[in-house]
Biotite code that builds the C-alpha atoms (Angstrom):
import biotite.structure as struc

atoms = struc.array([
    struc.Atom([175.743, 53.481, 203.989], chain_id="A", res_id=1, res_name="UNK", atom_name="CA", element="C"),
    struc.Atom([177.197, 54.269, 200.568], chain_id="A", res_id=2, res_name="UNK", atom_name="CA", element="C"),
    struc.Atom([173.714, 54.793, 199.164], chain_id="A", res_id=3, res_name="UNK", atom_name="CA", element="C"),
    struc.Atom([172.866, 57.179, 202.015], chain_id="A", res_id=4, res_name="UNK", atom_name="CA", element="C"),
    struc.Atom([176.031, 59.245, 201.378], chain_id="A", res_id=5, res_name="UNK", atom_name="CA", element="C"),
    struc.Atom([175.239, 59.371, 197.655], chain_id="A", res_id=6, res_name="UNK", atom_name="CA", element="C"),
    struc.Atom([171.659, 60.468, 198.398], chain_id="A", res_id=7, res_name="UNK", atom_name="CA", element="C"),
    struc.Atom([172.821, 63.202, 200.798], chain_id="A", res_id=8, res_name="UNK", atom_name="CA", element="C"),
    struc.Atom([175.389, 64.526, 198.324], chain_id="A", res_id=9, res_name="UNK", atom_name="CA", element="C"),
    struc.Atom([172.788, 64.587, 195.524], chain_id="A", res_id=10, res_name="UNK", atom_name="CA", element="C"),
    struc.Atom([170.317, 66.375, 197.795], chain_id="A", res_id=11, res_name="UNK", atom_name="CA", element="C"),
    struc.Atom([172.960, 68.946, 198.757], chain_id="A", res_id=12, res_name="UNK", atom_name="CA", element="C"),
    struc.Atom([173.826, 69.535, 195.092], chain_id="A", res_id=13, res_name="UNK", atom_name="CA", element="C"),
    struc.Atom([170.180, 70.087, 194.204], chain_id="A", res_id=14, res_name="UNK", atom_name="CA", element="C"),
    struc.Atom([169.675, 72.483, 197.104], chain_id="A", res_id=15, res_name="UNK", atom_name="CA", element="C"),
    struc.Atom([172.761, 74.521, 196.251], chain_id="A", res_id=16, res_name="UNK", atom_name="CA", element="C"),
    struc.Atom([171.918, 74.866, 192.566], chain_id="A", res_id=17, res_name="UNK", atom_name="CA", element="C"),
    struc.Atom([168.224, 75.638, 193.108], chain_id="A", res_id=18, res_name="UNK", atom_name="CA", element="C"),
    struc.Atom([169.054, 79.076, 194.508], chain_id="A", res_id=19, res_name="UNK", atom_name="CA", element="C"),
    struc.Atom([171.732, 79.880, 191.935], chain_id="A", res_id=20, res_name="UNK", atom_name="CA", element="C"),
    struc.Atom([169.475, 82.193, 189.933], chain_id="A", res_id=21, res_name="UNK", atom_name="CA", element="C"),
    struc.Atom([168.133, 84.146, 192.907], chain_id="A", res_id=22, res_name="UNK", atom_name="CA", element="C"),
    struc.Atom([169.108, 87.827, 193.004], chain_id="A", res_id=23, res_name="UNK", atom_name="CA", element="C"),
    struc.Atom([168.916, 89.949, 196.106], chain_id="A", res_id=24, res_name="UNK", atom_name="CA", element="C"),
    struc.Atom([167.568, 93.417, 195.332], chain_id="A", res_id=25, res_name="UNK", atom_name="CA", element="C"),
    struc.Atom([166.288, 94.781, 192.064], chain_id="A", res_id=26, res_name="UNK", atom_name="CA", element="C"),
    struc.Atom([166.879, 92.821, 188.881], chain_id="A", res_id=27, res_name="UNK", atom_name="CA", element="C"),
    struc.Atom([167.356, 95.837, 186.620], chain_id="A", res_id=28, res_name="UNK", atom_name="CA", element="C"),
    struc.Atom([170.521, 97.063, 188.342], chain_id="A", res_id=29, res_name="UNK", atom_name="CA", element="C"),
    struc.Atom([169.034, 100.241, 189.837], chain_id="A", res_id=30, res_name="UNK", atom_name="CA", element="C"),
    struc.Atom([169.160, 101.201, 193.474], chain_id="A", res_id=31, res_name="UNK", atom_name="CA", element="C"),
    struc.Atom([165.633, 101.488, 194.888], chain_id="A", res_id=32, res_name="UNK", atom_name="CA", element="C"),
    struc.Atom([164.340, 105.050, 194.498], chain_id="A", res_id=33, res_name="UNK", atom_name="CA", element="C"),
    struc.Atom([167.306, 106.160, 192.387], chain_id="A", res_id=34, res_name="UNK", atom_name="CA", element="C"),
    struc.Atom([165.124, 107.232, 189.452], chain_id="A", res_id=35, res_name="UNK", atom_name="CA", element="C"),
    struc.Atom([161.749, 108.917, 189.511], chain_id="A", res_id=36, res_name="UNK", atom_name="CA", element="C"),
    struc.Atom([158.746, 108.546, 187.247], chain_id="A", res_id=37, res_name="UNK", atom_name="CA", element="C"),
    struc.Atom([155.974, 110.959, 186.372], chain_id="A", res_id=38, res_name="UNK", atom_name="CA", element="C"),
    struc.Atom([152.689, 109.278, 185.437], chain_id="A", res_id=39, res_name="UNK", atom_name="CA", element="C"),
    struc.Atom([150.433, 111.414, 183.268], chain_id="A", res_id=40, res_name="UNK", atom_name="CA", element="C"),
    struc.Atom([146.664, 110.717, 183.194], chain_id="A", res_id=41, res_name="UNK", atom_name="CA", element="C"),
    struc.Atom([145.737, 107.981, 180.749], chain_id="A", res_id=42, res_name="UNK", atom_name="CA", element="C"),
    struc.Atom([143.779, 108.936, 177.643], chain_id="A", res_id=43, res_name="UNK", atom_name="CA", element="C"),
    struc.Atom([140.562, 106.892, 177.561], chain_id="A", res_id=44, res_name="UNK", atom_name="CA", element="C"),
    struc.Atom([139.517, 106.048, 174.004], chain_id="A", res_id=45, res_name="UNK", atom_name="CA", element="C"),
    struc.Atom([136.792, 103.622, 175.125], chain_id="A", res_id=46, res_name="UNK", atom_name="CA", element="C"),
    struc.Atom([133.170, 104.147, 176.092], chain_id="A", res_id=47, res_name="UNK", atom_name="CA", element="C"),
    struc.Atom([133.749, 102.925, 179.654], chain_id="A", res_id=48, res_name="UNK", atom_name="CA", element="C"),
    struc.Atom([133.424, 105.929, 182.015], chain_id="A", res_id=49, res_name="UNK", atom_name="CA", element="C"),
    struc.Atom([136.041, 106.706, 184.722], chain_id="A", res_id=50, res_name="UNK", atom_name="CA", element="C"),
    struc.Atom([138.434, 104.120, 183.313], chain_id="A", res_id=51, res_name="UNK", atom_name="CA", element="C"),
    struc.Atom([141.329, 106.528, 182.733], chain_id="A", res_id=52, res_name="UNK", atom_name="CA", element="C"),
    struc.Atom([141.286, 107.945, 186.248], chain_id="A", res_id=53, res_name="UNK", atom_name="CA", element="C"),
    struc.Atom([141.039, 104.526, 187.913], chain_id="A", res_id=54, res_name="UNK", atom_name="CA", element="C"),
    struc.Atom([143.871, 103.020, 185.859], chain_id="A", res_id=55, res_name="UNK", atom_name="CA", element="C"),
    struc.Atom([146.167, 106.026, 186.382], chain_id="A", res_id=56, res_name="UNK", atom_name="CA", element="C"),
    struc.Atom([145.575, 106.075, 190.143], chain_id="A", res_id=57, res_name="UNK", atom_name="CA", element="C"),
    struc.Atom([146.137, 102.333, 190.455], chain_id="A", res_id=58, res_name="UNK", atom_name="CA", element="C"),
    struc.Atom([149.435, 102.596, 188.560], chain_id="A", res_id=59, res_name="UNK", atom_name="CA", element="C"),
    struc.Atom([150.612, 105.412, 190.829], chain_id="A", res_id=60, res_name="UNK", atom_name="CA", element="C"),
    struc.Atom([149.760, 103.400, 193.938], chain_id="A", res_id=61, res_name="UNK", atom_name="CA", element="C"),
    struc.Atom([151.453, 100.278, 192.601], chain_id="A", res_id=62, res_name="UNK", atom_name="CA", element="C"),
    struc.Atom([154.605, 102.250, 191.710], chain_id="A", res_id=63, res_name="UNK", atom_name="CA", element="C"),
    struc.Atom([154.805, 103.595, 195.257], chain_id="A", res_id=64, res_name="UNK", atom_name="CA", element="C"),
    struc.Atom([154.218, 100.149, 196.740], chain_id="A", res_id=65, res_name="UNK", atom_name="CA", element="C"),
    struc.Atom([156.905, 98.531, 194.583], chain_id="A", res_id=66, res_name="UNK", atom_name="CA", element="C"),
    struc.Atom([159.595, 101.032, 195.590], chain_id="A", res_id=67, res_name="UNK", atom_name="CA", element="C"),
    struc.Atom([161.963, 100.487, 192.662], chain_id="A", res_id=68, res_name="UNK", atom_name="CA", element="C"),
    struc.Atom([161.177, 103.969, 191.337], chain_id="A", res_id=69, res_name="UNK", atom_name="CA", element="C"),
    struc.Atom([160.019, 107.115, 193.098], chain_id="A", res_id=70, res_name="UNK", atom_name="CA", element="C"),
    struc.Atom([156.741, 108.702, 192.037], chain_id="A", res_id=71, res_name="UNK", atom_name="CA", element="C"),
    struc.Atom([157.355, 112.278, 190.926], chain_id="A", res_id=72, res_name="UNK", atom_name="CA", element="C"),
    struc.Atom([154.214, 114.201, 191.816], chain_id="A", res_id=73, res_name="UNK", atom_name="CA", element="C"),
    struc.Atom([155.307, 117.620, 190.542], chain_id="A", res_id=74, res_name="UNK", atom_name="CA", element="C"),
    struc.Atom([156.062, 116.519, 186.978], chain_id="A", res_id=75, res_name="UNK", atom_name="CA", element="C"),
    struc.Atom([159.836, 116.512, 187.304], chain_id="A", res_id=76, res_name="UNK", atom_name="CA", element="C"),
    struc.Atom([160.526, 112.782, 187.029], chain_id="A", res_id=77, res_name="UNK", atom_name="CA", element="C"),
    struc.Atom([163.457, 111.229, 185.209], chain_id="A", res_id=78, res_name="UNK", atom_name="CA", element="C"),
    struc.Atom([160.990, 109.303, 183.048], chain_id="A", res_id=79, res_name="UNK", atom_name="CA", element="C"),
    struc.Atom([157.427, 110.040, 181.930], chain_id="A", res_id=80, res_name="UNK", atom_name="CA", element="C"),
    struc.Atom([154.752, 107.377, 181.509], chain_id="A", res_id=81, res_name="UNK", atom_name="CA", element="C"),
    struc.Atom([151.766, 108.017, 179.288], chain_id="A", res_id=82, res_name="UNK", atom_name="CA", element="C"),
    struc.Atom([149.018, 105.622, 178.353], chain_id="A", res_id=83, res_name="UNK", atom_name="CA", element="C"),
    struc.Atom([146.221, 105.355, 175.816], chain_id="A", res_id=84, res_name="UNK", atom_name="CA", element="C"),
    struc.Atom([143.386, 103.014, 176.742], chain_id="A", res_id=85, res_name="UNK", atom_name="CA", element="C"),
    struc.Atom([142.694, 101.365, 173.418], chain_id="A", res_id=86, res_name="UNK", atom_name="CA", element="C"),
    struc.Atom([140.224, 98.615, 174.250], chain_id="A", res_id=87, res_name="UNK", atom_name="CA", element="C"),
    struc.Atom([137.840, 97.608, 177.024], chain_id="A", res_id=88, res_name="UNK", atom_name="CA", element="C"),
    struc.Atom([136.039, 94.335, 176.511], chain_id="A", res_id=89, res_name="UNK", atom_name="CA", element="C"),
    struc.Atom([133.580, 92.231, 178.454], chain_id="A", res_id=90, res_name="UNK", atom_name="CA", element="C"),
    struc.Atom([132.942, 88.641, 177.436], chain_id="A", res_id=91, res_name="UNK", atom_name="CA", element="C"),
    struc.Atom([130.761, 85.927, 178.936], chain_id="A", res_id=92, res_name="UNK", atom_name="CA", element="C"),
    struc.Atom([132.793, 83.524, 181.024], chain_id="A", res_id=93, res_name="UNK", atom_name="CA", element="C"),
    struc.Atom([130.532, 81.210, 182.984], chain_id="A", res_id=94, res_name="UNK", atom_name="CA", element="C"),
    struc.Atom([126.976, 80.524, 181.956], chain_id="A", res_id=95, res_name="UNK", atom_name="CA", element="C"),
    struc.Atom([123.976, 79.758, 184.117], chain_id="A", res_id=96, res_name="UNK", atom_name="CA", element="C"),
    struc.Atom([122.998, 76.108, 184.388], chain_id="A", res_id=97, res_name="UNK", atom_name="CA", element="C"),
    struc.Atom([119.340, 77.032, 183.879], chain_id="A", res_id=98, res_name="UNK", atom_name="CA", element="C"),
    struc.Atom([119.983, 79.192, 180.800], chain_id="A", res_id=99, res_name="UNK", atom_name="CA", element="C"),
    struc.Atom([123.015, 78.477, 178.631], chain_id="A", res_id=100, res_name="UNK", atom_name="CA", element="C"),
    struc.Atom([122.674, 81.816, 176.818], chain_id="A", res_id=101, res_name="UNK", atom_name="CA", element="C"),
    struc.Atom([122.898, 83.973, 179.981], chain_id="A", res_id=102, res_name="UNK", atom_name="CA", element="C"),
    struc.Atom([126.358, 84.489, 181.470], chain_id="A", res_id=103, res_name="UNK", atom_name="CA", element="C"),
    struc.Atom([126.787, 84.209, 185.226], chain_id="A", res_id=104, res_name="UNK", atom_name="CA", element="C"),
    struc.Atom([130.253, 85.737, 185.070], chain_id="A", res_id=105, res_name="UNK", atom_name="CA", element="C"),
    struc.Atom([132.161, 88.019, 182.770], chain_id="A", res_id=106, res_name="UNK", atom_name="CA", element="C"),
    struc.Atom([135.828, 88.401, 182.012], chain_id="A", res_id=107, res_name="UNK", atom_name="CA", element="C"),
    struc.Atom([136.664, 92.081, 181.689], chain_id="A", res_id=108, res_name="UNK", atom_name="CA", element="C"),
    struc.Atom([139.871, 93.006, 179.907], chain_id="A", res_id=109, res_name="UNK", atom_name="CA", element="C"),
    struc.Atom([141.615, 96.231, 179.023], chain_id="A", res_id=110, res_name="UNK", atom_name="CA", element="C"),
    struc.Atom([144.429, 97.016, 176.587], chain_id="A", res_id=111, res_name="UNK", atom_name="CA", element="C"),
    struc.Atom([146.574, 100.096, 177.163], chain_id="A", res_id=112, res_name="UNK", atom_name="CA", element="C"),
    struc.Atom([149.362, 101.399, 174.914], chain_id="A", res_id=113, res_name="UNK", atom_name="CA", element="C"),
    struc.Atom([152.021, 102.378, 177.467], chain_id="A", res_id=114, res_name="UNK", atom_name="CA", element="C"),
    struc.Atom([154.812, 104.750, 176.489], chain_id="A", res_id=115, res_name="UNK", atom_name="CA", element="C"),
    struc.Atom([157.842, 105.546, 178.656], chain_id="A", res_id=116, res_name="UNK", atom_name="CA", element="C"),
    struc.Atom([160.153, 108.395, 177.658], chain_id="A", res_id=117, res_name="UNK", atom_name="CA", element="C"),
    struc.Atom([163.292, 109.777, 179.205], chain_id="A", res_id=118, res_name="UNK", atom_name="CA", element="C"),
    struc.Atom([162.459, 113.336, 180.263], chain_id="A", res_id=119, res_name="UNK", atom_name="CA", element="C"),
    struc.Atom([165.878, 114.861, 179.590], chain_id="A", res_id=120, res_name="UNK", atom_name="CA", element="C"),
    struc.Atom([166.621, 113.342, 176.192], chain_id="A", res_id=121, res_name="UNK", atom_name="CA", element="C"),
    struc.Atom([163.104, 112.530, 174.989], chain_id="A", res_id=122, res_name="UNK", atom_name="CA", element="C"),
    struc.Atom([164.340, 109.039, 174.094], chain_id="A", res_id=123, res_name="UNK", atom_name="CA", element="C"),
    struc.Atom([161.630, 106.401, 173.845], chain_id="A", res_id=124, res_name="UNK", atom_name="CA", element="C"),
    struc.Atom([162.354, 103.725, 176.464], chain_id="A", res_id=125, res_name="UNK", atom_name="CA", element="C"),
    struc.Atom([159.278, 101.546, 176.098], chain_id="A", res_id=126, res_name="UNK", atom_name="CA", element="C"),
    struc.Atom([156.197, 101.454, 173.899], chain_id="A", res_id=127, res_name="UNK", atom_name="CA", element="C"),
    struc.Atom([154.032, 98.406, 174.297], chain_id="A", res_id=128, res_name="UNK", atom_name="CA", element="C"),
    struc.Atom([150.432, 97.232, 174.554], chain_id="A", res_id=129, res_name="UNK", atom_name="CA", element="C"),
    struc.Atom([149.813, 95.965, 178.084], chain_id="A", res_id=130, res_name="UNK", atom_name="CA", element="C"),
    struc.Atom([146.769, 93.925, 179.064], chain_id="A", res_id=131, res_name="UNK", atom_name="CA", element="C"),
    struc.Atom([144.862, 93.556, 182.298], chain_id="A", res_id=132, res_name="UNK", atom_name="CA", element="C"),
    struc.Atom([142.102, 91.086, 183.166], chain_id="A", res_id=133, res_name="UNK", atom_name="CA", element="C"),
    struc.Atom([139.577, 90.519, 185.932], chain_id="A", res_id=134, res_name="UNK", atom_name="CA", element="C"),
    struc.Atom([136.649, 88.175, 186.472], chain_id="A", res_id=135, res_name="UNK", atom_name="CA", element="C"),
    struc.Atom([133.337, 89.515, 187.680], chain_id="A", res_id=136, res_name="UNK", atom_name="CA", element="C"),
    struc.Atom([130.467, 87.448, 189.030], chain_id="A", res_id=137, res_name="UNK", atom_name="CA", element="C"),
    struc.Atom([127.251, 89.179, 188.090], chain_id="A", res_id=138, res_name="UNK", atom_name="CA", element="C"),
    struc.Atom([124.972, 88.209, 190.943], chain_id="A", res_id=139, res_name="UNK", atom_name="CA", element="C"),
    struc.Atom([121.774, 90.252, 191.026], chain_id="A", res_id=140, res_name="UNK", atom_name="CA", element="C"),
    struc.Atom([123.125, 93.619, 189.822], chain_id="A", res_id=141, res_name="UNK", atom_name="CA", element="C"),
    struc.Atom([125.459, 94.018, 186.828], chain_id="A", res_id=142, res_name="UNK", atom_name="CA", element="C"),
    struc.Atom([126.136, 97.716, 187.488], chain_id="A", res_id=143, res_name="UNK", atom_name="CA", element="C"),
    struc.Atom([127.404, 97.179, 191.048], chain_id="A", res_id=144, res_name="UNK", atom_name="CA", element="C"),
    struc.Atom([129.412, 94.147, 189.928], chain_id="A", res_id=145, res_name="UNK", atom_name="CA", element="C"),
    struc.Atom([131.106, 96.329, 187.289], chain_id="A", res_id=146, res_name="UNK", atom_name="CA", element="C"),
    struc.Atom([131.939, 98.980, 189.900], chain_id="A", res_id=147, res_name="UNK", atom_name="CA", element="C"),
    struc.Atom([133.480, 96.327, 192.132], chain_id="A", res_id=148, res_name="UNK", atom_name="CA", element="C"),
    struc.Atom([135.574, 94.753, 189.383], chain_id="A", res_id=149, res_name="UNK", atom_name="CA", element="C"),
    struc.Atom([137.058, 97.995, 188.037], chain_id="A", res_id=150, res_name="UNK", atom_name="CA", element="C"),
    struc.Atom([139.663, 98.335, 190.843], chain_id="A", res_id=151, res_name="UNK", atom_name="CA", element="C"),
    struc.Atom([140.664, 94.676, 190.359], chain_id="A", res_id=152, res_name="UNK", atom_name="CA", element="C"),
    struc.Atom([141.085, 95.213, 186.638], chain_id="A", res_id=153, res_name="UNK", atom_name="CA", element="C"),
    struc.Atom([143.146, 98.354, 187.277], chain_id="A", res_id=154, res_name="UNK", atom_name="CA", element="C"),
    struc.Atom([145.337, 96.533, 189.809], chain_id="A", res_id=155, res_name="UNK", atom_name="CA", element="C"),
    struc.Atom([146.081, 93.708, 187.366], chain_id="A", res_id=156, res_name="UNK", atom_name="CA", element="C"),
    struc.Atom([147.024, 96.185, 184.644], chain_id="A", res_id=157, res_name="UNK", atom_name="CA", element="C"),
    struc.Atom([149.196, 98.202, 187.050], chain_id="A", res_id=158, res_name="UNK", atom_name="CA", element="C"),
    struc.Atom([150.959, 95.019, 188.189], chain_id="A", res_id=159, res_name="UNK", atom_name="CA", element="C"),
    struc.Atom([151.744, 94.128, 184.576], chain_id="A", res_id=160, res_name="UNK", atom_name="CA", element="C"),
    struc.Atom([153.067, 97.617, 183.766], chain_id="A", res_id=161, res_name="UNK", atom_name="CA", element="C"),
    struc.Atom([155.246, 97.773, 186.886], chain_id="A", res_id=162, res_name="UNK", atom_name="CA", element="C"),
    struc.Atom([156.620, 94.311, 186.105], chain_id="A", res_id=163, res_name="UNK", atom_name="CA", element="C"),
    struc.Atom([157.675, 95.589, 182.671], chain_id="A", res_id=164, res_name="UNK", atom_name="CA", element="C"),
    struc.Atom([159.361, 98.619, 184.233], chain_id="A", res_id=165, res_name="UNK", atom_name="CA", element="C"),
    struc.Atom([161.143, 96.880, 187.085], chain_id="A", res_id=166, res_name="UNK", atom_name="CA", element="C"),
    struc.Atom([162.069, 93.565, 185.493], chain_id="A", res_id=167, res_name="UNK", atom_name="CA", element="C"),
    struc.Atom([162.488, 94.594, 181.883], chain_id="A", res_id=168, res_name="UNK", atom_name="CA", element="C"),
    struc.Atom([165.872, 95.084, 180.304], chain_id="A", res_id=169, res_name="UNK", atom_name="CA", element="C"),
    struc.Atom([165.365, 98.465, 178.665], chain_id="A", res_id=170, res_name="UNK", atom_name="CA", element="C"),
])
């Protein structure tokens, strides 16, 4: 009986302390929608076509879905996000069993220099290289596989940028 009471008290202690770090609401101290952000089109410095438009649109959609900040569509946001797409890379990931030199999958990655400025003061809030990755299985047509992976790559990058904005201490 003593062992059972000890076990129950230990279990209760573990359960109570496991939720001690949980925070209800946003972790950066802002009320949802209190501040607004303007997202300017990303500058594409790579040879990959349509990359800037896809990444910018994905970031806008992710910002609206998250809800921590409002998307300012008329250019009057409290903060302004700009981005420069610095690198787009495709590397072989999985190789065919019949030909070890021919990849069956690629890992696409993108690096974007993200800058966040306060509109009123011009103060630099964040300047950081952010990466996004996606895997693409080639199948029979590389071009269509690339078109299908681009939204996934953009979504991963947008998720990483929004995580920096909402969970960062800046």
